[in-house]
C-alpha positions as CSV (number, residue, x, y, z in Angstrom):
1,M,-7.0,-7.4,18.2
2,S,-5.8,-3.9,19.3
3,I,-2.1,-3.4,19.6
4,K,-2.6,-2.1,23.1
5,N,-3.8,-5.6,24.2
6,I,-0.7,-7.4,22.9
7,K,1.9,-8.3,25.6
8,T,5.6,-8.8,24.7
9,Q,5.8,-12.2,26.4
10,S,2.8,-13.4,24.5
11,L,4.3,-12.2,21.3
12,D,7.5,-14.1,22.1
13,I,5.5,-17.3,22.6
14,I,3.7,-16.7,19.3
15,L,7.0,-16.0,17.6
16,E,8.6,-19.2,18.8
17,T,5.5,-21.2,17.7
18,M,5.7,-19.5,14.3
19,I,9.4,-20.4,13.9
20,S,8.8,-24.0,14.9
21,T,5.8,-24.4,12.6
22,V,7.5,-22.7,9.7
23,G,10.6,-24.9,10.3
24,E,8.5,-28.1,10.3
25,S,6.7,-26.9,7.2
26,K,10.0,-26.3,5.4
27,D,11.1,-29.9,6.3
28,E,7.9,-31.3,4.9
29,V,8.1,-29.3,1.7
30,F,11.7,-30.3,1.3
31,E,10.8,-34.0,1.7
32,I,8.0,-33.6,-0.8
33,E,10.5,-32.1,-3.2
34,E,13.0,-34.9,-2.7
35,Q,10.3,-37.6,-3.2
36,C,9.2,-35.9,-6.4
37,R,12.8,-35.9,-7.6
38,R,13.1,-39.6,-6.9
39,D,9.8,-40.3,-8.7
40,F,11.0,-38.1,-11.6
41,E,14.2,-40.1,-11.9
42,A,12.4,-43.4,-11.9
43,L,9.8,-42.3,-14.4
44,T,12.5,-40.8,-16.6
45,K,14.3,-44.2,-16.7
46,E,11.1,-46.0,-17.5
47,L,10.3,-43.5,-20.3
48,E,13.7,-44.1,-21.9
49,D,13.0,-47.9,-21.8
50,I,9.5,-47.3,-23.3
51,R,11.0,-45.2,-26.1
52,V,13.5,-47.9,-27.0
53,R,10.7,-50.5,-27.0
54,V,8.5,-48.3,-29.2
55,A,11.3,-47.9,-31.7
56,F,12.0,-51.6,-31.7
57,V,8.3,-52.5,-32.1
58,I,7.9,-50.0,-35.0
59,T,10.9,-51.6,-36.8
60,E,9.4,-55.1,-36.1
61,N,6.0,-53.9,-37.4
62,D,7.6,-52.7,-40.6
63,L,9.3,-56.1,-41.1
64,L,6.1,-58.0,-40.3
65,D,4.1,-55.8,-42.6
66,K,6.5,-56.7,-45.5
67,K,6.3,-60.4,-44.7
68,A,2.5,-60.3,-44.4
69,R,2.2,-58.6,-47.9
70,L,4.5,-61.3,-49.4
71,A,2.5,-64.0,-47.6
72,R,-0.8,-62.6,-49.0
73,K,0.7,-62.4,-52.4
74,R,1.9,-66.1,-52.1
75,L,-1.6,-67.1,-50.9
76,S,-3.2,-65.2,-53.8
77,E,-0.9,-67.0,-56.3
78,V,-1.7,-70.4,-54.7
79,S,-5.4,-69.7,-54.9
80,R,-5.3,-68.7,-58.5
81,N,-3.3,-71.8,-59.5
82,F,-5.0,-74.2,-57.0
83,S,-4.5,-77.2,-59.3
84,E,-0.8,-76.8,-59.5
85,F,-0.2,-77.0,-55.7
86,S,-0.8,-79.8,-53.3
87,E,-3.2,-79.5,-50.4
88,Q,-0.3,-79.3,-48.0
89,Q,1.2,-76.3,-49.9
90,V,-2.2,-74.5,-50.0
91,R,-2.7,-75.1,-46.2
92,E,0.8,-73.9,-45.4
93,A,0.4,-70.7,-47.5
94,Y,-2.9,-69.9,-45.8
95,E,-1.6,-70.6,-42.3
96,K,1.5,-68.5,-42.8
97,A,-0.4,-65.5,-44.2
98,H,-2.9,-65.8,-41.3
99,Q,-0.2,-66.1,-38.6
100,L,1.7,-63.2,-40.0
101,Q,-1.4,-61.1,-40.0
102,V,-2.2,-62.0,-36.4
103,D,1.4,-61.2,-35.3
104,L,1.2,-57.9,-37.1
105,E,-2.1,-57.0,-35.4
106,M,-0.7,-58.0,-32.0
107,N,2.4,-56.0,-32.6
108,R,0.4,-53.0,-33.6
109,Q,-1.7,-53.3,-30.4
110,L,1.6,-53.5,-28.4
111,E,2.9,-50.4,-30.2
112,K,-0.4,-48.5,-29.4
113,Q,-0.1,-49.5,-25.7
114,L,3.5,-48.5,-25.6
115,R,2.8,-45.1,-27.2
116,H,0.0,-44.5,-24.7
117,R,2.3,-45.4,-21.8
118,R,4.9,-43.1,-23.2
119,D,2.5,-40.2,-23.5
120,D,1.3,-40.8,-20.0
121,L,4.8,-40.8,-18.6
122,E,5.7,-37.6,-20.4
123,F,2.5,-36.0,-19.0
124,R,3.3,-37.2,-15.4
125,L,6.9,-36.0,-15.7
126,R,5.8,-32.5,-16.7
127,N,3.5,-32.4,-13.7
128,I,6.2,-33.7,-11.4
129,Q,8.7,-31.1,-12.7
130,Q,6.1,-28.4,-12.0
131,T,5.7,-29.7,-8.5
132,I,9.4,-29.8,-8.0
133,D,9.7,-26.2,-9.2
134,R,6.9,-25.0,-6.9
135,A,8.3,-26.9,-4.0
136,S,11.8,-25.5,-4.6
137,H,10.4,-21.9,-4.8
138,L,8.3,-22.5,-1.6
139,V,11.4,-23.7,0.2
140,S,13.2,-20.5,-0.8
141,Q,10.3,-18.4,0.4
142,I,10.1,-20.2,3.7
143,T,13.9,-19.7,4.1
144,V,13.3,-16.0,3.7
145,V,10.5,-16.1,6.3
146,M,12.7,-18.0,8.7
147,N,15.5,-15.5,8.3
148,Y,13.1,-12.7,9.0
149,L,11.6,-14.4,12.0
150,T,15.0,-15.3,13.5
151,Q,17.0,-12.2,12.6
152,D,14.9,-9.1,11.5
153,F,12.3,-9.8,14.2
154,R,14.7,-9.2,17.0
155,F,13.6,-5.7,17.7
156,V,9.9,-6.6,17.7
157,G,9.4,-5.2,21.2
158,E,10.6,-1.8,20.2
159,A,8.6,-2.0,17.0
160,L,5.5,-3.0,19.0
161,E,5.9,0.0,21.3
162,E,6.3,2.3,18.4
163,A,3.3,0.7,16.8
164,R,1.3,1.4,20.0
165,R,2.4,5.0,20.0
166,K,1.5,5.4,16.3
167,Q,-1.9,3.8,16.8
168,D,-2.7,6.2,19.6
169,F,-1.5,9.0,17.4
170,G,-3.5,7.8,14.5
171,L,-6.7,7.6,16.6
172,K,-6.1,11.1,17.9
173,I,-5.6,12.3,14.3
174,I,-9.0,10.8,13.4
175,E,-10.6,12.4,16.4
176,A,-9.0,15.8,15.6
177,Q,-10.1,15.5,12.0
178,E,-13.7,14.9,13.1
179,Q,-13.5,17.9,15.4
180,E,-12.2,20.0,12.6
181,R,-15.0,18.9,10.3
182,K,-17.6,19.7,13.0
183,K,-16.0,23.1,13.5
184,L,-15.8,23.8,9.8
185,S,-19.4,22.7,9.4
186,R,-20.6,25.0,12.2
187,E,-18.5,27.9,10.8
188,I,-20.0,27.4,7.3
189,H,-23.5,26.9,8.6
190,D,-23.4,29.9,11.0
191,G,-21.5,32.2,8.7
192,P,-21.6,32.0,4.9
193,A,-24.6,29.7,4.7
194,Q,-26.8,32.0,6.8
195,M,-25.5,35.0,5.0
196,L,-26.3,33.4,1.6
197,A,-29.8,32.5,2.8
198,N,-30.3,36.1,3.9
199,V,-29.1,37.2,0.4
200,M,-31.8,35.1,-1.2
201,M,-34.5,36.5,1.1
202,R,-33.2,40.1,0.5
203,S,-33.2,39.6,-3.3
204,D,-36.9,38.6,-3.2
205,L,-37.5,41.6,-0.9
206,I,-35.8,44.0,-3.4
207,E,-38.3,43.0,-6.2
208,R,-41.2,43.8,-3.9
209,V,-39.6,47.1,-2.7
210,Q,-39.0,48.2,-6.3
211,R,-42.7,47.5,-7.1
212,E,-44.1,49.2,-4.0
213,N,-41.6,52.0,-3.2
214,G,-39.8,52.7,-6.5
215,P,-36.2,52.4,-7.8
216,E,-34.6,54.6,-5.1
217,A,-35.8,52.4,-2.2
218,A,-34.7,49.3,-4.2
219,L,-31.2,50.8,-4.7
220,V,-30.9,51.2,-0.9
221,E,-31.7,47.5,-0.5
222,I,-29.2,46.6,-3.2
223,K,-26.5,48.5,-1.3
224,S,-27.4,46.6,1.8
225,L,-27.3,43.3,-0.1
226,K,-23.8,44.1,-1.4
227,G,-22.6,44.6,2.1
228,M,-24.0,41.1,3.1
229,V,-22.3,39.5,0.1
230,R,-19.1,41.2,1.0
231,S,-19.3,39.9,4.5
232,A,-20.1,36.3,3.3
233,L,-17.1,36.5,0.9
234,Y,-14.9,37.6,3.8
235,E,-16.0,34.7,5.9
236,V,-15.4,32.2,3.1
237,R,-11.9,33.6,2.5
238,R,-11.2,33.4,6.2
239,I,-12.2,29.7,6.4
240,I,-10.2,28.9,3.3
241,Y,-7.2,30.7,4.8
242,D,-7.4,28.6,8.0
243,L,-7.5,25.4,5.9
244,R,-4.4,26.3,3.7
245,P,-3.3,29.9,2.9
246,M,-2.9,30.2,-0.9
247,A,-0.1,32.7,-0.3
248,L,2.0,29.8,0.9
249,D,2.2,28.4,-2.6
250,D,2.4,31.8,-4.3
251,L,4.6,33.9,-2.1
252,G,6.4,31.4,0.2
253,L,6.8,30.9,4.0
254,V,7.9,34.3,5.2
255,P,5.1,36.5,3.7
256,T,2.5,33.9,4.7
257,L,3.7,33.7,8.3
258,R,3.7,37.5,8.5
259,K,0.1,37.7,7.1
260,Y,-1.0,34.8,9.3
261,L,0.1,36.4,12.5
262,Q,-1.6,39.7,11.6
263,T,-4.8,37.8,10.9
264,I,-4.6,35.8,14.2
265,E,-4.0,39.0,16.1
266,E,-7.2,40.5,14.6
267,Y,-9.2,37.6,15.8
268,N,-7.6,37.5,19.2
269,K,-7.7,41.0,20.6
270,G,-6.2,40.0,24.0
271,A,-2.8,38.8,22.6
272,K,-0.2,40.7,20.6
273,L,1.7,38.7,17.9
274,S,5.0,39.7,16.4
275,F,7.1,38.1,13.6
276,I,10.8,38.6,13.0
277,N,12.7,37.2,10.1
278,L,16.4,36.9,11.0
279,G,17.6,35.1,7.9
280,Q,17.2,35.3,4.2
281,E,13.7,35.7,2.7
282,K,13.8,32.9,0.2
283,R,11.7,29.9,-0.9
284,L,12.1,26.4,0.6
285,P,10.9,23.1,-0.8
286,S,7.1,23.0,-0.8
287,N,6.8,20.1,1.7
288,M,9.2,22.0,4.1
289,E,7.2,25.2,3.8
290,V,3.9,23.5,4.6
291,A,5.4,21.6,7.5
292,L,7.0,24.7,9.0
293,F,3.8,26.7,8.6
294,R,1.8,24.0,10.3
295,L,4.3,23.8,13.1
296,V,4.1,27.5,13.8
297,Q,0.4,27.4,13.5
298,E,0.1,24.6,16.0
299,A,2.5,26.2,18.4
300,I,0.5,29.5,18.3
301,Q,-2.9,27.7,18.6
302,N,-1.6,25.7,21.6
303,A,-0.4,28.9,23.3
304,L,-3.7,30.8,22.7
305,K,-5.7,27.8,23.8
306,H,-3.9,26.8,27.0
307,A,-1.4,29.5,28.0
308,E,-3.5,32.7,28.0
309,P,-0.6,34.8,26.7
310,T,-0.6,38.6,26.1
311,L,2.5,38.4,23.8
312,I,3.6,35.7,21.3
313,E,6.9,36.2,19.4
314,V,7.8,34.2,16.3
315,K,11.3,34.2,14.9
316,L,12.4,32.6,11.7
317,S,16.0,32.1,10.4
318,I,16.7,30.4,7.1
319,G,20.4,29.6,6.8
320,K,22.4,27.6,4.3
321,E,22.3,24.4,6.2
322,M,19.5,24.9,8.8
323,V,16.1,26.4,9.2
324,S,15.3,27.6,12.8
325,V,12.0,28.7,14.1
326,S,11.1,29.8,17.7
327,V,7.7,30.5,19.1
328,K,7.8,32.2,22.5
329,D,4.9,33.3,24.7
330,N,4.6,34.9,28.1
331,G,1.7,32.7,29.2
332,K,1.2,30.6,32.3
333,G,3.6,27.8,31.0
334,F,3.6,24.1,32.1
335,D,5.8,21.4,33.5
336,V,7.4,19.7,30.5
337,A,8.3,16.7,32.7
338,V,4.6,15.9,33.2
339,Q,3.2,14.3,30.0
340,K,-0.5,15.1,29.6
341,E,-2.9,12.5,28.3
342,N,-4.3,14.6,25.5
343,S,-1.1,16.3,24.4
344,F,-2.1,15.7,20.8
345,G,-0.8,19.1,19.6
346,L,2.8,18.4,20.8
347,I,2.7,14.8,19.5
348,G,1.6,16.0,16.1
349,M,4.4,18.6,16.1
350,K,7.0,16.0,17.0
351,E,5.8,13.7,14.2
352,R,6.1,16.5,11.6
353,V,9.6,17.4,12.8
354,D,10.7,13.7,12.8
355,L,9.5,13.4,9.2
356,L,11.9,16.3,8.3
357,E,14.7,14.7,10.3
358,G,14.8,17.8,12.5
359,E,14.7,18.5,16.2
360,L,12.0,19.9,18.4
361,T,12.8,21.4,21.8
362,I,10.3,22.8,24.3
363,H,11.4,24.9,27.3
364,S,8.7,25.8,29.8
365,S,7.8,26.0,33.5
366,P,4.7,27.2,35.4
367,K,4.2,31.0,35.2
368,E,7.3,31.4,33.1
369,G,5.9,31.1,29.6
370,T,6.9,28.6,26.9
371,L,9.6,28.5,24.2
372,V,9.2,26.1,21.3
373,L,12.4,25.7,19.2
374,I,12.4,23.9,15.9
375,Q,15.5,23.2,13.8
376,I,15.3,21.5,10.4
377,P,18.4,20.6,8.4
378,F,18.4,22.2,5.0
379,I,20.9,22.1,2.1
380,E,20.6,24.5,-0.8
């Protein structure tokens, strides 16, 4: 769903529903945790009883085992000296040995069952403890979510409005990027690409001219070919410069702006551009230099595109605590109180200035030109 289609009232209803649902879920998870704790206590008590019984049965088994060995020994003695014992004594020896063996086997079975129950209880207790830990962690997470929904979500209306604005801005950025790609593609296709294609054709022609008319005629063609390569190289450098001047990284903001204005003036014969540096000519942080260059570039392009000026003045002042830039033109101006639908350039400039925690001011009125003033805090 697009952010544009979300209404604040609908969002409030959704928020209340979320808070209620999360609160109920928290109660349910808490009840599960408490029930698991009760089960854990009951099973722990049963496990303690089982362990006591296992110890008792083991002791009893040891005792029965001793008695059974003595009874078997007695039975063996009676069997070897059968004539010396009465029938009653023989029967009693046999019955006692048999009974003790039966009791021992039953006790061993009981021990096996108790051990199995003990192992099962220990396994269940481990699982319950894991469930308790997970439930406790989940309750903590839900509490964080509840705090966020009930406290940090108070300014959701303002955030939504800001999100709408940023979404519009993002879509315009994408549109502008596509337009720039199309423009760059056309420039490369109509400029360097055509020139390079001609270079290939002329190189084939030079071979034929050399064969048919001799070296001198081929030399004339080679000189012409060099001129075409030089023109193609100039166009490539111009395109690269428009994308990002390399001088900005090498020399800094002041020389780059001076060169940029000269270049723009060459391509726009109807407007005169001047640059005045009022402060120190020194380097700034790279991100600030790039942002300031783009801001001046955008202001100049806006003026050339919309204002039809004959003069554009750019002034730069780099102080100890502030960098100030002004771009003034004598064009047809506009009413700053009227916000145009497609004022993408101004929106982009404001976004850049906001990122640098600076201030952007625009003074303009119809037929009175435009002044763009940019101030960026800067600490050496």
